[in-house]
C-alpha positions as CSV (number, residue, x, y, z in Angstrom):
1,M,0.0,0.0,0.0
2,M,1.2,3.5,-0.9
3,K,1.8,5.9,1.9
4,D,-0.7,8.8,2.2
5,T,2.0,11.3,1.3
6,E,2.9,9.6,-2.0
7,L,1.2,11.0,-5.1
8,N,1.0,8.6,-8.2
9,R,-0.2,10.1,-11.4
10,R,-0.7,6.8,-13.0
11,D,-2.9,5.5,-10.1
12,V,-5.1,8.7,-10.0
13,L,-5.7,8.8,-13.8
14,K,-6.5,5.1,-13.9
15,G,-8.8,5.4,-10.8
16,A,-10.7,8.5,-12.3
17,G,-12.6,6.0,-14.4
18,G,-11.8,7.2,-17.9
19,L,-13.3,10.6,-17.6
20,G,-11.8,11.6,-20.9
21,A,-10.2,14.6,-22.5
22,A,-13.4,16.2,-23.5
23,G,-14.2,17.0,-19.7
24,M,-10.7,18.4,-19.0
25,I,-11.1,21.5,-17.0
26,G,-8.5,23.3,-14.9
27,I,-8.5,25.6,-12.0
28,A,-5.2,27.5,-11.5
29,G,-3.4,27.4,-8.2
30,C,-4.4,27.0,-4.7
31,T,-3.9,28.9,-1.4
32,G,-3.0,27.4,1.9
33,D,-2.4,28.0,5.6
34,G,1.3,27.1,5.7
35,G,0.4,24.3,8.1
36,G,-1.6,26.5,10.6
37,G,-5.3,26.4,11.1
38,G,-6.2,30.1,11.9
39,G,-5.1,33.6,11.8
40,G,-5.9,34.5,8.2
41,A,-5.6,31.0,6.8
42,T,-7.3,30.1,3.7
43,V,-9.1,26.8,2.8
44,E,-9.9,25.9,-0.8
45,V,-12.7,23.5,-1.3
46,L,-14.2,22.2,-4.6
47,H,-17.7,21.1,-5.1
48,G,-20.3,20.4,-7.8
49,W,-23.4,22.0,-6.5
50,T,-24.0,24.7,-9.0
51,G,-28.0,24.8,-9.6
52,G,-31.2,23.4,-8.8
53,D,-31.2,21.8,-5.3
54,G,-27.4,22.3,-4.7
55,A,-26.7,26.0,-5.1
56,K,-28.7,27.2,-2.2
57,A,-27.4,24.3,0.0
58,A,-23.8,25.3,-1.0
59,E,-24.5,28.9,-0.2
60,S,-26.0,28.0,3.2
61,L,-23.1,25.8,4.1
62,A,-20.6,28.6,3.2
63,S,-22.5,31.2,5.3
64,A,-22.5,28.8,8.3
65,W,-18.8,28.3,7.9
66,E,-18.3,32.0,7.8
67,E,-20.1,32.4,11.1
68,A,-18.3,29.6,12.8
69,H,-14.8,30.4,11.5
70,P,-14.4,34.0,10.5
71,D,-10.7,33.8,10.8
72,I,-10.3,31.2,8.0
73,T,-11.2,32.3,4.6
74,L,-13.2,29.7,2.6
75,E,-12.7,29.5,-1.2
76,F,-15.7,27.4,-2.0
77,K,-15.4,26.8,-5.7
78,P,-18.3,25.2,-7.6
79,I,-17.5,23.0,-10.7
80,G,-20.7,22.5,-12.8
81,G,-21.7,19.3,-14.7
82,G,-24.2,16.5,-14.1
83,G,-23.4,13.7,-11.8
84,N,-20.1,15.3,-10.7
85,T,-18.5,14.5,-14.1
86,N,-16.6,17.7,-14.4
87,L,-15.8,18.0,-10.7
88,N,-14.3,14.6,-10.9
89,T,-12.2,15.5,-13.9
90,V,-11.0,18.6,-12.2
91,I,-10.1,16.8,-9.1
92,S,-8.3,14.0,-11.1
93,N,-6.2,16.7,-12.9
94,R,-5.4,18.7,-9.7
95,L,-4.3,15.5,-7.8
96,S,-2.3,14.1,-10.7
97,N,-0.5,17.5,-11.0
98,N,0.4,17.5,-7.3
99,D,-2.0,20.6,-6.9
100,P,-4.7,19.3,-4.5
101,P,-7.3,21.6,-2.9
102,A,-7.6,21.4,0.9
103,S,-10.9,19.4,0.5
104,F,-13.4,18.3,-2.2
105,A,-16.9,17.1,-2.3
106,G,-17.2,13.5,-3.4
107,W,-18.9,10.1,-2.7
108,P,-17.4,7.8,-0.1
109,G,-17.4,4.1,-0.2
110,K,-16.1,2.4,-3.2
111,N,-15.8,5.7,-4.9
112,L,-12.6,6.2,-2.7
113,V,-10.8,3.5,-4.7
114,K,-10.2,6.1,-7.5
115,Y,-8.0,8.1,-4.9
116,E,-5.6,5.3,-3.9
117,G,-2.4,6.7,-2.7
118,V,-3.6,10.4,-2.6
119,L,-5.9,10.2,0.4
120,G,-5.1,12.1,3.7
121,D,-5.8,10.7,7.1
122,L,-8.6,12.2,9.2
123,T,-8.6,9.6,11.9
124,S,-7.6,12.4,14.5
125,V,-10.7,14.5,13.4
126,W,-13.0,11.5,13.9
127,E,-11.6,10.6,17.2
128,D,-12.0,14.2,18.3
129,G,-15.8,14.2,18.5
130,L,-17.3,12.6,15.2
131,K,-17.1,8.9,16.2
132,G,-20.4,7.7,17.4
133,A,-22.1,10.9,16.2
134,H,-23.0,9.7,12.8
135,V,-24.9,6.7,11.5
136,S,-22.7,3.6,11.2
137,E,-22.9,3.2,7.3
138,A,-21.7,6.9,6.9
139,S,-18.9,6.3,9.3
140,E,-17.6,3.0,7.8
141,L,-18.0,4.3,4.1
142,C,-15.6,7.2,5.0
143,K,-12.9,4.7,5.8
144,Y,-10.3,3.3,3.3
145,N,-7.3,1.3,4.0
146,G,-7.8,1.4,7.7
147,A,-8.2,5.2,8.2
148,Y,-10.7,7.8,7.8
149,R,-10.5,9.7,4.6
150,A,-13.6,11.8,4.5
151,V,-16.5,13.3,6.5
152,P,-20.2,12.8,5.4
153,I,-22.2,15.9,4.9
154,G,-25.6,14.2,4.2
155,S,-27.6,11.1,3.1
156,H,-29.6,10.9,0.0
157,R,-32.3,8.3,-0.6
158,L,-32.5,6.9,-4.2
159,N,-35.6,4.8,-4.3
160,C,-38.0,7.8,-4.7
161,L,-40.8,8.7,-7.0
162,F,-42.0,12.3,-6.9
163,Y,-45.1,13.7,-8.6
164,N,-47.0,16.8,-9.3
165,T,-50.3,16.6,-7.4
166,S,-52.5,18.4,-9.8
167,V,-51.4,16.2,-12.7
168,V,-51.9,12.8,-11.1
169,E,-55.3,14.2,-9.7
170,E,-56.3,15.2,-13.2
171,A,-55.6,11.8,-14.5
172,G,-57.4,10.1,-11.5
173,V,-54.3,8.4,-10.4
174,N,-53.6,7.7,-6.7
175,P,-49.9,7.4,-6.1
176,D,-50.4,5.5,-2.8
177,D,-51.9,2.6,-4.9
178,L,-48.7,2.1,-6.8
179,T,-46.9,-0.8,-5.1
180,S,-45.2,-2.6,-8.1
181,A,-43.5,-1.6,-11.3
182,S,-46.5,-2.9,-13.4
183,A,-48.8,-0.7,-11.5
184,L,-46.5,2.3,-12.0
185,I,-46.7,1.5,-15.8
186,D,-50.3,1.3,-15.6
187,A,-50.5,4.8,-14.0
188,L,-48.2,6.2,-16.7
189,D,-50.5,4.8,-19.4
190,T,-53.6,6.4,-17.7
191,I,-51.7,9.7,-17.5
192,K,-50.8,9.5,-21.1
193,T,-54.5,8.7,-22.0
194,E,-56.3,11.1,-19.8
195,T,-54.1,14.1,-19.9
196,D,-51.8,16.1,-22.2
197,K,-49.0,15.9,-19.6
198,V,-45.7,13.9,-19.8
199,P,-46.2,10.7,-17.6
200,M,-42.5,10.4,-16.5
201,A,-40.0,13.2,-16.6
202,Q,-36.6,11.8,-17.6
203,A,-33.2,13.3,-18.3
204,M,-30.9,11.3,-20.6
205,K,-28.2,13.9,-21.5
206,A,-25.9,11.9,-19.2
207,P,-26.2,8.1,-18.7
208,W,-26.3,8.1,-14.9
209,T,-29.9,9.1,-14.8
210,T,-31.0,5.8,-16.7
211,L,-28.5,3.7,-14.9
212,Q,-30.2,5.0,-11.6
213,L,-33.7,4.2,-13.0
214,V,-32.6,0.6,-13.9
215,G,-31.3,0.3,-10.4
216,A,-34.6,1.4,-8.9
217,V,-36.5,-1.0,-11.3
218,L,-34.1,-3.9,-10.4
219,L,-34.7,-3.3,-6.7
220,S,-38.5,-3.2,-7.5
221,T,-38.9,-6.2,-9.7
222,G,-36.1,-8.4,-8.2
223,G,-36.3,-7.6,-4.4
224,Y,-33.5,-6.7,-2.0
225,D,-31.7,-10.1,-2.0
226,T,-31.5,-10.4,-5.7
227,Y,-30.4,-6.6,-6.0
228,M,-27.6,-7.3,-3.6
229,K,-26.7,-10.6,-5.4
230,V,-26.5,-8.6,-8.6
231,V,-24.3,-5.7,-7.4
232,N,-22.1,-8.1,-5.5
233,G,-21.5,-10.0,-8.9
234,E,-23.1,-13.2,-7.7
235,G,-25.7,-13.7,-10.3
236,G,-29.2,-12.6,-11.0
237,K,-29.0,-12.3,-14.8
238,S,-32.7,-13.0,-15.4
239,A,-33.6,-10.3,-12.9
240,V,-31.4,-7.8,-14.6
241,R,-32.9,-8.6,-18.0
242,E,-36.4,-8.1,-16.5
243,A,-35.3,-4.7,-15.1
244,F,-34.1,-3.6,-18.5
245,K,-37.2,-4.9,-20.2
246,T,-39.4,-3.0,-17.7
247,T,-37.3,0.2,-18.0
248,K,-37.4,-0.1,-21.8
249,T,-41.2,0.1,-21.6
250,I,-41.1,3.3,-19.5
251,L,-38.6,4.9,-21.8
252,Q,-40.2,4.0,-25.1
253,N,-43.6,5.1,-24.1
254,Y,-43.9,7.6,-21.3
255,I,-41.0,10.0,-21.1
256,N,-40.7,13.6,-22.5
257,D,-39.6,14.0,-26.2
258,D,-36.7,16.1,-25.2
259,A,-35.2,13.6,-22.7
260,S,-32.0,12.9,-24.7
261,S,-31.0,16.5,-24.8
262,I,-31.5,17.6,-21.1
263,G,-30.1,17.1,-17.6
264,F,-31.6,16.3,-14.3
265,T,-32.4,20.0,-13.4
266,S,-34.5,20.6,-16.5
267,A,-36.3,17.3,-16.1
268,N,-37.2,18.1,-12.5
269,Q,-38.4,21.5,-13.7
270,K,-41.1,19.8,-15.6
271,I,-42.6,18.5,-12.3
272,M,-42.3,22.0,-10.8
273,N,-44.1,23.6,-13.9
274,G,-46.9,21.2,-14.0
275,E,-45.7,19.7,-17.5
276,A,-45.2,16.1,-16.0
277,A,-46.7,13.8,-13.5
278,F,-43.8,11.7,-12.1
279,I,-40.2,11.6,-11.9
280,H,-37.7,9.1,-10.4
281,Q,-34.7,10.6,-8.6
282,G,-32.8,10.8,-5.4
283,N,-34.4,13.1,-2.8
284,W,-32.2,16.0,-4.0
285,A,-35.3,16.6,-6.3
286,A,-37.0,17.5,-3.2
287,G,-34.4,20.1,-2.3
288,A,-35.3,21.8,-5.6
289,F,-39.0,21.7,-4.7
290,R,-38.5,23.1,-1.3
291,N,-36.6,26.0,-2.9
292,K,-39.4,27.0,-5.2
293,E,-41.9,29.5,-3.9
294,N,-45.4,28.4,-3.6
295,F,-44.7,24.8,-4.3
296,A,-45.7,23.0,-1.1
297,Y,-45.3,19.4,0.0
298,N,-48.5,17.4,0.0
299,E,-50.3,20.3,-1.8
300,D,-48.4,20.9,-5.0
301,W,-46.1,17.9,-4.9
302,G,-45.8,14.5,-3.3
303,F,-43.5,11.6,-2.6
304,K,-43.9,7.8,-3.0
305,T,-41.3,5.2,-2.3
306,F,-40.5,3.8,-5.7
307,P,-43.2,1.2,-6.4
308,G,-42.1,-2.2,-5.2
309,T,-39.4,-1.1,-2.8
310,E,-41.6,-0.2,0.2
311,G,-39.5,-0.8,3.4
312,L,-36.3,-0.2,1.7
313,Y,-34.0,2.9,1.8
314,T,-31.5,3.0,-1.1
315,L,-28.5,4.6,0.5
316,H,-26.3,7.3,-0.9
317,F,-24.0,9.9,0.8
318,D,-22.3,13.2,-0.1
319,S,-18.9,13.8,1.8
320,F,-16.0,16.0,1.7
321,I,-12.8,14.1,1.0
322,Y,-9.4,15.1,2.5
323,P,-6.3,14.7,0.1
324,S,-2.8,14.0,1.2
325,N,0.0,16.4,0.4
326,N,-2.6,19.0,1.6
327,P,-1.9,22.6,0.9
328,A,-3.7,23.7,4.2
329,P,-3.6,20.7,6.4
330,E,-4.7,22.2,9.6
331,A,-7.4,24.5,8.1
332,G,-8.5,21.5,5.9
333,K,-9.0,19.5,9.1
334,T,-10.9,22.3,10.7
335,W,-13.2,22.3,7.6
336,E,-13.7,18.5,7.9
337,A,-14.6,18.9,11.5
338,F,-17.1,21.5,10.6
339,V,-18.6,19.4,8.0
340,G,-19.4,16.8,10.6
341,S,-21.0,19.3,13.0
342,K,-24.6,19.9,13.8
343,K,-24.5,23.3,12.4
344,A,-23.0,22.4,9.0
345,Q,-25.4,19.4,8.6
346,I,-28.5,21.5,9.3
347,A,-27.3,24.3,7.1
348,F,-26.7,22.1,4.1
349,N,-29.3,19.4,4.3
350,K,-32.3,21.5,4.9
351,Y,-31.9,22.9,1.4
352,K,-30.2,20.0,-0.4
353,G,-33.1,17.6,0.1
354,S,-31.0,15.2,2.1
355,I,-30.9,14.2,5.8
356,P,-28.0,14.6,8.2
357,T,-25.9,11.6,8.9
358,R,-25.5,12.7,12.6
359,T,-27.9,11.0,14.9
360,D,-28.4,13.9,17.2
361,V,-30.1,16.5,14.9
362,A,-33.8,17.3,15.6
363,K,-36.3,16.7,12.8
364,E,-38.0,19.9,13.4
365,E,-35.3,21.7,11.5
366,F,-36.2,20.0,8.3
367,G,-39.9,20.3,7.6
368,P,-42.3,17.4,6.9
369,Y,-40.9,15.7,3.9
370,L,-37.3,15.3,5.3
371,S,-38.7,14.5,8.7
372,E,-40.5,11.6,7.1
373,T,-37.3,10.6,5.3
374,M,-35.6,10.4,8.7
375,D,-38.2,8.2,10.0
376,D,-38.0,6.0,6.9
377,F,-34.2,5.7,7.2
378,A,-34.5,4.7,10.9
379,S,-37.2,2.1,10.3
380,A,-36.0,0.7,6.9
381,D,-35.9,-3.1,6.6
382,N,-32.7,-2.8,4.5
383,R,-30.5,0.0,3.1
384,P,-29.1,-1.3,-0.2
385,P,-26.4,0.8,-1.7
386,T,-26.8,2.9,-4.7
387,L,-25.8,1.5,-7.9
388,A,-25.1,4.7,-9.9
389,H,-23.2,6.7,-7.3
390,G,-20.1,4.9,-6.2
391,L,-21.4,2.8,-3.2
392,A,-22.3,-0.5,-4.8
393,V,-19.6,-0.9,-7.4
394,V,-15.9,0.4,-7.7
395,P,-15.3,3.4,-10.1
396,E,-13.9,1.5,-12.9
397,K,-17.1,-0.7,-13.1
398,L,-19.4,2.3,-12.6
399,T,-17.8,4.0,-15.6
400,A,-18.1,0.8,-17.7
401,L,-21.9,0.5,-16.6
402,K,-22.5,4.1,-17.8
403,G,-21.0,3.0,-21.0
404,V,-23.5,0.1,-21.3
405,I,-26.2,2.7,-20.9
406,S,-24.8,4.9,-23.5
407,N,-24.0,2.2,-26.0
408,E,-26.8,-0.2,-25.6
409,F,-29.7,1.5,-23.8
410,S,-30.2,5.1,-24.9
411,G,-32.5,4.4,-27.9
412,P,-32.7,1.9,-29.4
413,Y,-33.0,0.0,-26.1
414,N,-31.3,-3.3,-26.7
415,V,-32.3,-5.5,-23.7
416,D,-30.3,-8.5,-24.3
417,A,-27.0,-6.7,-25.2
418,A,-27.5,-4.3,-22.2
419,T,-28.1,-7.3,-19.9
420,N,-25.2,-9.4,-21.0
421,K,-22.7,-6.4,-20.8
422,F,-24.1,-5.1,-17.4
423,V,-23.8,-8.5,-15.8
424,S,-20.3,-9.2,-17.4
425,T,-19.1,-5.7,-16.1
426,I,-20.2,-6.3,-12.6
427,Q,-18.9,-9.8,-12.5
428,G,-15.6,-9.1,-14.3
């Protein structure tokens, strides 16, 4: 195993999962604290929250930092791009060029594999107040090679189905009755027949949204045990084929005509504008809903656990990762400790649509939808890891799975080819 202080360009670029030259973006320079944590220090932090649910959450987090640490300047730099694609490219370039920021937003768990050899050690930060304060999954997923490498900022749920209340009412559809994928398809057909609205808003400009939908359908039609068998590379090919077949029915018949040219934010806007009935997304979609004026939960929009996944909470985390060879080692650790605090987790998650990973934050801070999400997290029968966001599979395989979607399942939808390559990728 490489030491934390060693920086290996080949390993970083290999671990970046083939992000490609087309996404190459650079940020010049970085400022540091010279090893000290206060007295005019600067901490540079990169993140990907530039619009929709994320921009307001990022602004709130930065404001909370300024209140808590006025003596340390925060350079909180947003890098736009769906699914963290551009952010990941910038981070890869910065790390491989021996120019790391003090911290950067990223997914923990298996996603940390891509940063082999360039991860700093946050064990002292965790031992100084974070251990035992966060849910066990978040704590464990922030470890790599025997040490803590990141701090979680929030938990997202992936098995969500959101809807525009007026559209489903116009169609005579009751979302509470949808308890299977086939029931969802019947509802989509009713909306298509009875209204002039889009039954299911979908973004396909990037492949992660479709991969995410396939994962939700797999969990719905195959069940938890089969889902886990699939993502662990232990079989389940027939269940994967059924998931692709069901997803094909949805994508061929019930989504918006401009799906191939738009990203998540634009697709989600169709729910807020009353143009579409349903959207499957993580609960960051609810962050955008909450930030829209005169768009109230249980009045203008609603939530349903993705049909067929009741009792499950598909798990995803946002975190801030701490690189080695850090330009601001002490200020960076001060930032990481702040990320794990009550103040930061309230400031960020109440706008992001996620819930705190801390176990001691009052639900009253978050409104009815997120309070219900906290209850669902606590009472879930199982918490399967997200397939499309670096928890269920390592970065190399995740990149390859996105390639399967792009090459075989973005219209035309080749169920057999997608199934075969999907399974062989995970099992490879």
